[in-house]
ZAMARGU-4260 file (C-alpha; in steps of 0.2 Angstrom, whole numbers, plus 5000, padded with zeros to 4 digits):
<rodrens>
0) 5685/5366/5075 | 5681/5356/5091 | 5664/5347/5090 | 5653/5340/5103 | 5659/5322/5102
5) 5677/5326/5102 | 5677/5336/5118 | 5678/5328/5135 | 5662/5335/5141 | 5653/5332/5125
10) 5658/5314/5125 | 5652/5313/5143 | 5635/5319/5138 | 5634/5310/5121 | 5640/5293/5126
15) 5634/5291/5144 | 5618/5295/5154 | 5627/5309/5163 | 5621/5326/5160 | 5631/5343/5162
20) 5623/5359/5168 | 5631/5376/5168 | 5634/5383/5186 | 5628/5401/5181 | 5614/5410/5172
25) 5626/5422/5163 | 5621/5421/5145 | 5639/5420/5137 | 5644/5406/5149 | 5628/5396/5146
30) 5630/5398/5127 | 5647/5390/5128 | 5640/5376/5139 | 5626/5372/5128 | 5637/5372/5113
35) 5646/5357/5121 | 5629/5348/5125 | 5624/5356/5142 | 5606/5354/5146 | 5603/5365/5161
40) 5609/5379/5172 | 5609/5384/5190 | 5610/5401/5199 | 5611/5406/5218 | 5613/5423/5227
45) 5632/5422/5224 | 5631/5418/5206 | 5618/5433/5203 | 5630/5445/5212 | 5645/5439/5202
50) 5634/5441/5186 | 5630/5459/5191 | 5648/5463/5194 | 5653/5457/5177 | 5642/5471/5170
55) 5639/5483/5184 | 5634/5498/5174 | 5621/5488/5164 | 5612/5481/5180 | 5613/5497/5190
60) 5605/5506/5175 | 5592/5492/5174 | 5588/5494/5192 | 5585/5513/5190 | 5574/5509/5175
65) 5564/5497/5186 | 5562/5509/5200 | 5555/5522/5188 | 5543/5509/5181 | 5538/5503/5198
70) 5539/5518/5210 | 5533/5509/5225 | 5544/5494/5224 | 5555/5491/5239 | 5574/5487/5238
75) 5569/5468/5240 | 5557/5469/5225 | 5569/5478/5214 | 5582/5465/5218 | 5571/5450/5214
80) 5566/5459/5198 | 5584/5459/5193 | 5585/5440/5197 | 5570/5437/5186 | 5577/5447/5172
85) 5594/5437/5173 | 5584/5421/5173 | 5572/5425/5159 | 5587/5430/5148 | 5595/5413/5150
90) 5580/5402/5150 | 5577/5402/5131 | 5594/5394/5128 | 5588/5378/5137 | 5571/5377/5129
95) 5577/5365/5115 | 5583/5352/5128 | 5568/5355/5139 | 5556/5351/5124 | 5566/5336/5118
100) 5567/5328/5135 | 5549/5332/5140 | 5554/5342/5155 | 5568/5330/5162 | 5582/5342/5156
105) 5583/5359/5149 | 5580/5367/5166 | 5585/5384/5173 | 5587/5384/5192 | 5581/5400/5202
110) 5584/5400/5221 | 5572/5405/5234 | 5576/5419/5246 | 5590/5412/5257 | 5583/5422/5272
115) 5567/5411/5271 | 5575/5395/5275 | 5564/5393/5291 | 5548/5398/5282 | 5540/5384/5271
120) 5525/5394/5266 | 5536/5409/5261 | 5547/5398/5250 | 5532/5389/5241 | 5524/5406/5237
125) 5540/5413/5230 | 5543/5397/5220 | 5526/5398/5212 | 5530/5416/5206 | 5547/5409/5199
130) 5537/5396/5188 | 5528/5410/5179 | 5545/5417/5172 | 5547/5403/5160 | 5541/5385/5157
135) 5557/5377/5160 | 5561/5385/5178 | 5566/5373/5192 | 5566/5380/5210 | 5580/5378/5223
140) 5575/5375/5241 | 5587/5373/5255 | 5588/5356/5263 | 5583/5363/5280 | 5569/5357/5291
145) 5557/5370/5283 | 5565/5367/5266 | 5561/5349/5266 | 5542/5353/5270 | 5542/5366/5257
150) 5549/5353/5244 | 5535/5341/5247 | 5521/5355/5245 | 5530/5363/5230 | 5531/5345/5222
155) 5512/5343/5225 | 5509/5359/5217 | 5518/5354/5201 | 5534/5364/5204 | 5550/5355/5199
160) 5562/5356/5214 | 5581/5357/5215 | 5586/5353/5233 | 5601/5363/5238 | 5611/5367/5253
165) 5614/5348/5254 | 5630/5339/5259 | 5625/5322/5266 | 5617/5306/5261 | 5604/5309/5274
170) 5599/5326/5268 | 5598/5320/5250 | 5587/5305/5255 | 5576/5316/5265 | 5574/5328/5251
175) 5571/5315/5238 | 5558/5307/5250 | 5549/5324/5252 | 5548/5326/5233 | 5542/5309/5230
180) 5528/5311/5243 | 5523/5327/5234 | 5522/5319/5217 | 5513/5304/5224 | 5500/5316/5232
185) 5498/5325/5215 | 5496/5309/5205 | 5483/5302/5218 | 5472/5317/5213 | 5475/5314/5194
190) 5486/5329/5191 | 5500/5328/5178 | 5518/5324/5184 | 5526/5318/5168 | 5534/5335/5164
195) 5542/5337/5181 | 5561/5336/5182 | 5566/5337/5200 | 5585/5335/5206 | 5593/5333/5222
200) 5610/5342/5224 | 5625/5336/5234 | 5638/5350/5236 | 5653/5339/5235 | 5666/5353/5236
205) 5658/5361/5251 | 5658/5345/5262 | 5676/5344/5257 | 5679/5362/5262 | 5672/5359/5279
210) 5681/5343/5282 | 5698/5352/5278 | 5693/5365/5291 | 5690/5351/5304 | 5706/5342/5299
215) 5716/5358/5301 | 5708/5363/5317 | 5711/5346/5324 | 5729/5344/5318 | 5725/5328/5309
220) 5737/5320/5297 | 5729/5311/5283 | 5734/5305/5266 | 5735/5321/5256 | 5723/5313/5243
225) 5710/5308/5255 | 5700/5324/5257 | 5699/5326/5239 | 5689/5310/5238 | 5677/5314/5252
230) 5664/5323/5242 | 5665/5309/5229 | 5662/5296/5242 | 5647/5305/5249 | 5640/5306/5231
235) 5643/5288/5227 | 5635/5282/5243 | 5620/5292/5239 | 5619/5285/5221 | 5619/5268/5228
240) 5604/5273/5239 | 5596/5279/5223 | 5598/5263/5215 | 5590/5253/5229 | 5576/5266/5232
245) 5571/5271/5215 | 5568/5289/5218 | 5560/5300/5204 | 5572/5314/5207 | 5589/5313/5199
250) 5605/5317/5209 | 5615/5332/5205 | 5633/5335/5209 | 5639/5353/5213 | 5653/5364/5220
255) 5667/5357/5209 | 5684/5358/5217 | 5694/5345/5206 | 5692/5334/5191 | 5686/5319/5202
260) 5669/5328/5204 | 5667/5326/5185 | 5677/5311/5180 | 5672/5299/5195 | 5653/5302/5191
265) 5654/5298/5173 | 5642/5284/5168 | 5629/5288/5182 | 5612/5293/5178 | 5615/5310/5186
270) 5618/5328/5183 | 5634/5338/5186 | 5634/5357/5187 | 5650/5366/5184 | 5656/5384/5182
275) 5662/5389/5165 | 5680/5390/5170 | 5680/5371/5175 | 5671/5366/5159 | 5685/5374/5149
280) 5698/5366/5160 | 5690/5349/5158 | 5688/5351/5139 | 5706/5356/5138 | 5712/5340/5148
285) 5717/5323/5142 | 5707/5314/5155 | 5699/5299/5148 | 5680/5299/5147 | 5674/5282/5153
290) 5661/5276/5166 | 5668/5277/5183 | 5652/5279/5194 | 5653/5261/5200 | 5671/5261/5204
295) 5675/5260/5222 | 5681/5275/5232 | 5698/5275/5241 | 5701/5282/5258 | 5683/5279/5265
300) 5690/5269/5280 | 5703/5282/5284 | 5691/5296/5283 | 5678/5287/5293 | 5691/5283/5307
305) 5697/5301/5308 | 5682/5312/5304 | 5665/5310/5313 | 5658/5323/5301 | 5663/5312/5286
310) 5653/5298/5294 | 5638/5310/5297 | 5639/5315/5278 | 5642/5297/5271 | 5630/5286/5281
315) 5611/5287/5276 | 5607/5288/5295 | 5621/5300/5299 | 5610/5315/5302 | 5592/5316/5308
320) 5581/5330/5300 | 5582/5339/5316 | 5601/5341/5313 | 5599/5349/5296 | 5598/5367/5302
325) 5613/5366/5313 | 5624/5355/5302 | 5640/5365/5300 | 5641/5364/5281 | 5623/5370/5280
330) 5626/5384/5292 | 5642/5390/5283 | 5633/5389/5266 | 5617/5398/5272 | 5628/5411/5279
335) 5637/5413/5263 | 5620/5414/5253 | 5612/5426/5265 | 5628/5437/5264 | 5627/5437/5245
340) 5609/5441/5245 | 5612/5456/5257 | 5626/5462/5245 | 5613/5461/5231 | 5602/5472/5241
345) 5616/5484/5244 | 5620/5485/5225 | 5602/5489/5222 | 5602/5503/5235 | 5618/5510/5228
350) 5610/5510/5211 | 5594/5520/5216 | 5603/5530/5230 | 5620/5534/5223 | 5632/5543/5235
355) 5632/5561/5231 | 5649/5564/5240 | 5657/5551/5228
</rodrens>
């Protein structure tokens, strides 16, 4: 039987500072991840909808039960009731890691309503409600103009932040600075911060996805391997900024597209969140587990010369905060999250108002 220390992901966690999280709140997938040493989990609107679709009769039935219990609840309130239940079911699996680490690990991410990406007060209010679900909740805020402001205020209130919708070094740095300001404000008032465990996400695969779109649109001819390294290049550049700036929040790599998004980050004091399907592929692989975070990244010059958007993602001053809401990868991801959220609302509506003609 495979054990923690003789599996690739298990060795990653057991022998390096690198942590693995499960990119889903589905209980069966999280149980697999935890059995190999994972110490966290994430969710977003797309993941919640995917979780529903794996067991639609269960969740449709549960919506009807909630509607009967709460006869005045709107479609939106019922949808968030389901998100809460999915989260609460998964959170206990991470409590041992949460308690052992003093809150640095063992976190379950819940994402704020993606339609609130311009409303900092709305995001913070919703985030506070999420923290009442379980002691190990961490809340996702988008790295938009309003989201950065919300991260500072939430951190000041003692809420552990996971900055998402982030694809560039500039966004990651702005989010980390906001979290730092909030924590320092909290400390200045003598309020506790030791049990906070903020993370700042860079969605490596999604910046690669966008650069592939640009390369195809512009008819560019690049080395076939170059784009597969672009997300890693952005993440490692951010990590070098972390080393020099000493941020409290840890970096988190997300949106896995290939093994470089795991193998090249091994050895860094970072988190990698990955879907269960990728965990199983990596655990079945023969890729050597060894520290590579400090290894140089190839193709940076080629990518920089050919793709201005790579430069915007890679350079710490590549974007200003005023660019965040119109940055193409952010717009694409926000649109996807909003669409998934609307799909969740439709699933709720179909459950409480089934089609009589069907």
